[in-house]
N, C-alpha and C positions, 0 to 999 in steps of 0.2 A: 429570356424565356420564349420558347417557341411553342405554340399551341396548334395542334393538328387534329383533324377529324377524319376518320376512315369509316366507310360503310359499304355494305354490299347487299344485294337481293338477287338470289339466283333464279327464282321462279315465282310466278304469281301464287300467293297463298303459302309460300314456303318460308324458310328461315330468313329472317332479316337481322342484321346486327349493326349497331351504331357504337362507335368507340371514340371517346375523347381522350387524348393522350397528352400529358404535359411533359416536356423535356427541358432539362437544363443543358444548353449547348456546351459541348466540350467535356461532359461527364458521361459516365456509363450508367447513370441512374435514370430509370423511367418509372412513372406512376401512371396507372391507367384505371379508368372507370368504364365498365362495359355494361350496356343494357341490351339484352337479347330477347327477341320475341320468337318463340318456337312455333313449329307447326302444331295443329290441334292435337290434344292428347287423347290417348285411348284409355278409358277408365273401366275397371271392373269393381266389384264390391269390396275387394281387398287391396288392390294395387293400382298405381297409375304409371303408365309407360309413356315417355315422351320420345318421339323420333324426329331427328332433324333430317330433312330430305337430302339425298346425295347431291353432289355438285352437278349442276346442269352443264353438260359438256357440249351442247350444241354450238355450232359456229357463232350464232347470234349472241348467246349468253356469254360465251368465251370472249368474244371481241368486246362485249360490254365491260367485262371485268378488266381486260387488258387496257382499254381506253380510259377507264376510271383511274387505274393506277398511273397511266402515263400523264393524265391531266394533273394529278397530285405531284408527280415528280417535276413537271414543267412549271408549276404554279409560281415559283419564285424567280423565274428567268434562268439564264445560263448558269450552269453549275460548275464554275471554275474551281479548281482544286483549292481547298483551304478557305473558301468563302462561306458566308452564312447560307447562301443558296444550296451549296453542296451539302452542308451540314443538315439543312432541312430535308433534303432528299434522303440522306442516310437515316435520319430519324423517322421519316415516313416508312422507309423500307423496313426498319427495325420494328416499328409498331405493327405493321401488317404481318410480318413474319411471326411476331409474338402472338398476334390474334389467331393466326392459322394453326400454329403448333401448340399453343397453350403454354409455352415456355418463353422466358425473356431472351431476346437476342443479345449477343455480346457486341458492344461497340469498342473496337480496338483502335486507339489513337495512332496516327501515322504522322510523325514529324516530317516537315518538308524543308528543303534547302533554303527557301525564302523566309523561314521563320514561322510560317503558318502551320496549322495542323489539320490534316485530313483524318478520315477514319474508315476502317473496314467494318462491315456489318456481318456477323456470323449468326445465321439462324441455328436453332437447335437441330441436331442431326435427326434424320428420319430413316427408319429401317433397322435391320439388325445384321449381325455377322461381322466377320473379321476384316472385310475390305471396305475402305472408305473412298468415296468419290467426292471430290470438291467440284462443285458446279458453280462457276463464277461469272459475274458480269460487272463491268465498271459503272459506277453511278455518276461520275463527273462528266462534264462536257467542256469543249474549248470555250475560251472567252468570246462572247458574241454569238454563239450558236446555242439555240435551245436544247439541242441534243435529243430530238424526238426519235431518230433512228440510231444515232451514235451518242450514248448507247441506251436511250430509253427503251428501245425494242428488246434488247437483251435483258434489261433489268425487269421489265414487266413479265417477260416469259419466265424468268426464274420464280417470281411470286406465284404465277399460275402453276408451274411445275410443283412448287411446294404444296399448294392446295391439293393437287392430285396425289402427291406422294403421301400426304397425311391420311387421305381416304384409303389408299391402297399401298401400304408400306412394303417396300421390296424385301423379300426374304433372302438373307445372305449378303446384302449390300446396304451399307449405310451411306446416305447422301447428305452432305451439308451444303446448303445454299449460301453463297457469300456475295455480298455487294462490295466491290473493291472501290476504294477512294483513289484519287490522284493517278489515274491511268494516263491521262493526256500529258503532253510535254509541258514542262514549266521552264520557259525561257531556254537558256543553254544548259540547264541543270540536269536534264534527262527526263525520264518518264517511267510509268509503271511503278510508282513509289508504293502504292498500297499492296500490290501483290508481292513486290520484292520484300517489303517489310514482313508480310505474312509468312513468306517462305523462310526468312531468317529466323523468325520465332519458332516455326515448326522444326527447322533443323536443330535449333538449340534445345528443343524439347524432345528430340528424337521421335517426332510424330508426323513425318511426312505421309501423305495419303497414298493409296494404291494407284489412283488415277486423278487426272484433272481435265475438265473441259471448260473452255472459255466461250461464252455466247456473246458475241460482240458485233453490232452493226448488222442485224439480220432481218430488218423490217422493210427494206426497199430493194426492188430489182428482182430479176429472174434467175440470176446466176448464183447458185448456192454452192459453197465450197467447204471441204474439210481440209484444214491447214495444219502442217507441222512446223515446228521451229527448225530451220534448215541446219542448225549446228547440233541437233540432237537426234537420237534414234527415231526413225520415222515409222517403226513397226506399229505403234498404237494408232496413229492416224490412218495408216493403211488399213488396219483392222476395222476402224470405225467407218471408213469410206466403203469398204466391202459390205459391211452390215447395212449401210444406208442404201446402197445399190440393190442388195438382195431384197430390201423392203419396198423397192419400187421408186425410190427417190431419184430424180435427175440431179446428181451432185458431182461436182468436179473435185479433183484432188490436186493440191498445190503445196509447195514448200515456200515459206517466206521468212523474213527476218523478224525483228523485234516489233511486231505489230499488235500484240494483245497480251493479256495477263497470263496466258499459258506459258510464256517464255521463262519466267522466273522458276516455275515448277519444272519445266523441261531441263533447265540448267542444273537443277538439283537432282536430276536423275529420275523424276517422276514421269511415267507415261502420260503425255499431255497433248492436247489438240485444241484447235480453235474452229468454231463454226462461224461462217462469215458470208455476207453478200457483198460483192465488189462494186456494183454499179449504182451509185447514188450521186446525181449531179449536184445535190445540195450539201454534200459532205463538208463539214467544218464551215458552214455558212449560216447566216440568219434564217435561211430557208429550211434548215433541218429541224422542222417542228412537228413531224408526224411520221407515221408508218403506214404501209399498205396492208390492208386486212389480210389479203390472200397470202402475202409473203410472210407475215408474222405467224399466221396459222400453220403454214407449212414448216416454218422453222421450229415452232413449238412441237409439232408432230415428230419432226426429226429428232429433237432432243429426247422425247419420250422413247423413241425406238432405240436410241443409243444407250439410255439408262437400262432399258429391258435387256439389251444385249450384254451388259456388264453383270447382270445377275448370274451367280455361279453356274446354275444349271445350263445356261446358254453360252457361257464364256469360258474359254481356256486361256489363261494368261500365258502368252508366249514372250519370254524375255522379261525385262523389268525386275524389280526388286520384290521378291515374294515376302520379304520381311516388313515391307511398309504396312501401316495399319489402315 
């Protein structure tokens, strides 16, 4: 049994929430008890109205939430695929996603070639419309590395994006946030097991998304990139890069091989791209235990811009499969 606690306070005198969540590792069952203190009520002679303050999006408050999430993900040490530490991170991600959306997250078991089991975490979709964007980040780290940047940075950005999407759901675009398991290599057996398993299931269900963006290793360094999978159509990554440049970001455009979870989606024909920072001297070492505030804030802002770009009024799909949901 794993017992976790998650809490947040966005502004003095505002809403606070404390959640104690009990999980049985390896199952998809969660139970939760939530105690919430709301802002002062406004009372009339006949009705009482309670208003929860909107999310404080100032840099200080945002970094506070990101760092609280990172501390929880790193609390059990390196999150090697299929280990209790990875499972605890997935369970925390699921608990916070459920608290944000008000709906239980789905824990999708991912069998691994070494006999262990990882899991993907699917938050409840936010927004409306026919087009679905999968926004993914891997939750695991390599053995011996805390994974603060790779990929704690991407994971906490997704939780913050989810908070913001729930407050302002996109019209005409559904966004599902996914924490993938087992992205890192397992011996000589391969890598990206979580996203590959997810795509296999989506193909079997005839439910591939319209778009996929992987947010991976985005919290250290100045060089921000939009990456495509070199063996797939580059048009979607080109489009995202152009949108980023038009919004004023200094961002590079590259093609790479199998370096993140967008690859499985790209191989299945989904327009897919990867947001990445390339310069981290602590990559895959015990020193990867943190992110840089400025870098993660910029990466968060870029992901928001790209989501806005995909909302139908601002986006014309060029190529790709219009029949994807």
